[in-house]
C-alpha positions, 0 to 999 in steps of 0.5 A: 784049511788045516794046512794054512793053520799049520803054515801059520802056527809055523810063522807065528812060532818063527816070528816068536823066536825072532826070525825076520819076516823076509826070512820066513817069507822065503821059506814059504811055498806060496806066491809073495803076496800070499806069503806076506798076508800070512806072515801078517795075519800069523803075527797078529795071533799068539802062538798058543792061540793057533796051536789051540786052533790046530788041536781043535781042527784035529779033534774035528778030523778025528770026531768025523771019522768016528774015533772021537770021545764024544762020537755020536754025541753030536752031529758032524755039523755041530763038531764042524761048527764048534771047531771053526768057533774054537779056531777063530777065536 
């Protein structure tokens, strides 16, 4: 999931920089229809929201490995749910 989120962020940044979707599609290592869908979906989100979603996923990974600032304060399930909600928002 994080890999696809990183891809979406890169696509959104490229779109924001003015790159044409066809050029972006050629850089993606996935089937054509999947690349088109990713480009369309990423184009609907702003770069900052995707960046925040990626940060939430990184925080979840850190927390799940016991290195978060709130380690022990919440269950892994709660941390995962909060990260998913942040990513979806």
